[in-house]
C-alpha positions in Angstrom: 6.4 15.3 31.2 4.3 12.5 29.7 5.4 11.4 26.2 3.3 9.2 23.9 5.3 6.9 21.7 3.4 5.1 19.0 4.6 1.8 17.6 6.9 1.3 20.5 6.8 -2.5 20.3 8.2 -2.4 16.7 11.8 -2.6 15.7 12.9 1.0 16.0 10.3 1.8 18.6 11.4 -0.8 21.0 15.1 0.3 20.7 13.9 3.9 21.3 11.8 3.1 24.4 14.5 1.1 26.1 16.9 4.0 25.5 14.6 6.7 26.7 13.2 4.8 29.7 16.7 4.2 31.0 18.0 7.7 30.3 15.1 9.9 31.3 13.7 8.7 34.6 11.8 11.9 35.1 9.6 11.4 32.0 6.6 9.1 31.8 6.6 7.1 28.5 3.3 5.7 27.2 3.7 3.2 24.5 0.6 2.8 22.3 0.9 -0.2 20.0 -1.7 -2.3 18.2 0.6 -5.4 18.4 0.3 -6.3 14.7 2.5 -8.9 13.1 5.7 -6.9 13.3 5.4 -6.0 17.0 6.8 -7.9 19.9 6.3 -7.0 23.5 9.2 -9.3 24.4 11.5 -6.6 23.0 10.5 -4.5 26.0 11.0 -7.1 28.7 13.8 -5.1 30.4 11.6 -2.0 30.9 8.1 -3.4 31.3 8.1 -2.9 35.0 9.9 0.4 35.0 8.1 3.2 37.0 8.3 5.6 34.1 6.8 3.3 31.5 3.2 2.3 30.5 1.9 0.1 27.7 -1.5 0.6 26.1 -2.7 -1.9 23.5 -4.6 0.1 20.9 -4.6 1.2 17.2 -4.0 4.7 16.1 -6.6 4.1 13.4 -9.2 4.2 16.2 -9.7 7.9 17.1 -11.5 7.0 20.4 -8.5 5.0 21.5 -6.2 7.9 20.8 -8.6 10.3 22.6 -8.7 8.1 25.6 -4.9 7.9 25.8 -4.6 11.7 25.6 -7.2 12.1 28.3 -6.0 9.5 30.7 -2.3 10.4 30.5 -2.4 14.1 29.8 0.0 13.7 26.9 2.5 16.6 26.5 4.5 15.3 23.5 4.3 12.6 20.8 7.0 10.6 19.1 5.1 9.0 16.2 6.7 5.8 14.8 3.6 3.6 14.3 3.3 2.7 10.6 2.8 0.0 8.1 6.3 -0.1 6.6 6.9 -2.9 4.1 7.0 -1.9 0.5 6.1 -5.4 -0.9 3.0 -5.6 1.4 1.9 -2.1 0.2 2.1 -3.3 -3.4 0.0 -6.3 -2.6 -2.6 -4.4 -0.5 -2.3 -0.6 -0.2 -5.4 0.1 2.0 -3.9 -0.7 5.4 -1.1 1.7 4.6 -3.5 4.5 3.8 -5.5 3.7 7.0 -2.5 3.6 9.4 0.0 5.9 7.9 -2.5 8.7 6.8 -5.7 8.4 8.9 -3.8 7.1 12.0 -1.5 10.1 11.8 -4.4 12.4 11.4 -6.1 10.9 14.5 -3.0 11.8 16.5 -2.8 15.3 15.0 -6.5 15.9 15.9 -5.9 14.8 19.4 -3.0 17.1 19.8 -5.0 20.0 18.3 -7.8 19.2 20.8 -5.7 18.8 23.9 -2.8 21.2 23.5 -3.2 25.0 24.0 -1.3 27.2 21.6 1.9 28.6 23.1 2.4 25.7 25.5 5.5 23.6 25.5 4.4 20.7 23.3 6.0 18.8 20.5 4.7 16.4 17.8 7.7 14.5 16.3 6.8 12.6 13.2 9.3 10.0 12.1 9.3 9.3 8.3 11.4 7.7 5.6 13.7 8.7 2.8 11.4 6.8 0.4 9.1 9.8 0.1 11.8 11.4 -2.1 11.6 8.7 -4.8 14.6 7.2 -6.6 18.0 8.6 -7.3 20.3 7.7 -10.2 24.0 7.0 -9.7 24.7 10.5 -8.6 23.1 12.9 -6.1 21.7 12.8 -2.6 18.5 13.6 -0.8 18.5 16.8 1.2 15.8 18.6 3.2 15.0 20.5 0.0 14.5 17.4 -2.2 11.1 17.3 -3.9 8.7 14.5 -2.9 8.4 11.8 -5.6 7.0 8.7 -3.9 6.9 5.6 -6.1 5.2 2.9 -4.0 1.9 2.9 -2.0 4.0 2.8 1.2 6.1 5.8 0.2 3.0 7.7 -0.9 1.3 7.1 2.4 4.3 8.3 4.3 4.6 11.3 2.1 0.9 12.1 2.7 1.5 11.9 6.4 4.5 14.2 6.2 2.4 16.8 4.3 -0.5 16.5 6.8 1.9 17.1 9.7 3.2 20.2 8.0 -0.3 21.3 7.1 -1.4 21.1 10.8 1.6 23.2 11.7 0.8 25.9 9.2 -3.0 25.9 9.6 -3.4 25.3 13.4 0.0 26.2 14.7 0.8 22.6 15.8 4.4 22.4 17.0 6.1 19.7 15.0 9.4 18.3 13.9 9.9 15.7 11.2 12.8 13.4 10.4 13.3 11.2 7.3 15.6 8.3 7.8 17.5 5.8 5.6 17.3 2.0 5.9 17.8 0.8 9.5 19.2 -2.5 10.5 20.1 -4.2 13.8 18.9 -6.7 16.4 15.1 -7.4 16.7 14.2 -6.5 13.1 11.2 -8.4 11.6 12.2 -11.2 9.3 10.4 -9.6 6.3 13.2 -7.0 6.0 16.3 -7.7 3.8 19.0 -8.5 6.4 16.8 -10.7 8.7 15.5 -12.4 5.6 19.0 -13.2 4.5 20.1 -14.3 8.0 17.1 -16.6 8.3 18.0 -18.2 5.0 21.6 -18.5 5.9 20.7 -20.3 9.1 18.6 -22.8 7.2 21.2 -23.1 4.4 18.6 -21.9 1.9 18.9 -19.7 -1.2 19.4 -16.0 -0.5 16.9 -14.1 -2.6 18.1 -10.8 -4.2 15.8 -8.8 -6.4 16.9 -8.2 -10.0 20.7 -8.1 -10.4 21.3 -6.8 -6.9 22.4 -3.3 -8.0 19.7 -1.3 -6.1 21.4 0.9 -3.6 20.4 1.9 -0.1 21.9 4.0 2.6 22.3 1.9 5.8 22.1 3.1 9.4 22.5 1.0 12.5 19.3 1.3 14.7 21.1 2.6 17.8 22.5 5.5 15.8 18.9 6.3 14.6 17.7 6.2 18.2 20.5 8.7 19.2 19.3 11.0 16.4 15.7 10.8 17.5 16.6 11.6 21.1 18.6 14.6 19.9 15.9 15.9 17.5 13.2 15.5 20.0 15.0 17.5 22.6 16.9 20.1 20.5 15.3 20.1 17.0 13.8 23.4 16.0 10.0 23.5 15.7 8.8 23.4 12.1 12.1 21.9 10.8 12.8 18.7 9.0 16.0 16.7 9.6 17.4 13.9 7.4 19.1 11.0 9.1 21.5 8.9 7.1 24.4 6.6 7.8 26.7 7.7 4.9 26.9 4.0 4.2 25.7 3.2 0.6 25.5 -0.5 -0.3 23.9 -2.3 -3.2 21.7 -5.2 -2.2 24.3 -7.5 -3.6 27.0 -5.9 -1.5 24.8 -6.3 1.6 24.4 -10.0 0.8 28.1 -10.6 0.3 29.1 -8.6 3.4 26.5 -10.6 5.4 27.7 -13.9 4.0 31.3 -13.2 4.9 30.5 -12.0 8.4 28.3 -15.0 8.9 30.9 -17.4 7.7 33.4 -15.8 10.1 31.0 -15.9 13.0 30.1 -19.6 12.4 33.6 -20.7 11.6 32.8 -21.7 8.1 35.2 -21.3 5.2 35.0 -17.9 3.6 32.8 -18.0 0.5 30.6 -20.9 1.7 27.5 -18.8 2.2 28.0 -16.7 -0.9 27.1 -19.7 -3.0 23.6 -19.4 -1.7 23.0 -16.0 -3.3 20.1 -16.3 -5.9 18.7 -13.5 -8.1 14.9 -13.4 -8.3 12.4 -11.4 -10.4 12.6 -7.7 -9.4 9.6 -6.1 -7.6 7.4 -3.5 -9.4 8.6 0.1 -9.1 11.8 -0.9 -7.3 13.6 2.4 -6.6 17.2 2.3 -7.9 19.0 4.2 -5.2 18.6 6.1 -2.0 21.3 8.3 -0.4 20.9 10.9 2.3 23.0 13.9 3.1 22.7 14.3 6.9 24.8 17.5 6.9 22.0 19.6 8.5 21.7 17.2 11.5 25.4 16.9 11.8 26.2 20.6 11.7 23.2 22.0 13.7 22.8 19.4 16.4 26.1 17.6 16.4 24.9 14.1 15.5 26.9 11.6 13.6 26.6 7.8 13.2 28.8 5.9 15.6 28.5 2.3 14.3 30.3 1.4 11.2 29.0 -1.2 8.8 31.2 -4.1 9.9 30.5 -3.5 13.6 26.8 -3.2 13.0 26.7 -6.5 11.0 28.6 -8.3 13.8 26.1 -7.0 16.4 23.2 -7.9 14.3 24.4 -11.4 13.5 25.3 -12.1 17.1 21.9 -11.0 18.4 20.0 -12.9 15.8 21.9 -16.2 16.3 21.6 -15.8 20.1 17.8 -15.5 19.9 17.1 -18.3 17.4 
């Protein structure tokens, strides 16, 4: 079976491709990536010559590129990760988010509709975010039944893509599954994200910027646990279903910064508390969602998944990988 993975040179995509290429030698994995600023082919050095892996440079915004990939490789399934994903960038300029996250997704859906016969064993797996559900207060969690309430251009573009995938399923019978995941962290993440930003500042002994008073809460998931969930959902998820993936690891941004500082001090043999002095509060961003929290019960109970990497272990792995590569 030939599987198209979009955005495979990105943070999550590269971890996923390395996992799949090593574990499924009978599949052919085609990685379609535009190699924008957040992508790095070096992340895939260990699999670039694997017999079951191919790389195609191209943008999902270009329907002719998508059509050519489907024709050339006879794509049987899609795992769709390619996306513009940074909230701050979406606030500064929303159009690239609409083009990639909505139009790009539609280009893929149209190619599937054109090339796949109804009743055949195909699957379109759309990977999305918990941000489509908006903001929680101090109580409550997101579930598969939570209403969509996106509050940033990024979240709105991903919500639109989710709705389009479901619409193609209902209207054209396209076989799909969707997952919405909480905040990922781990090795190889782009420096625009919170934890790599803080690590970069720590390494340079610079101020650690935290929005507002640092009370905004996110549910954190180590990237390898997300990859394991994607693998499971792709192979065993029920067509037409949505699965929420969360780490059951809620941390405020300030807690993240303090945890990272303490782990960094320990890793670099500095006195505990040295790095915490660098924490600096900066003006909050517009529309900053207060809290995200996912209830992954459906995924846990129906497919047997659970996160395997606790927060402390994940931070140690992340710091180790970051310092070894800088």
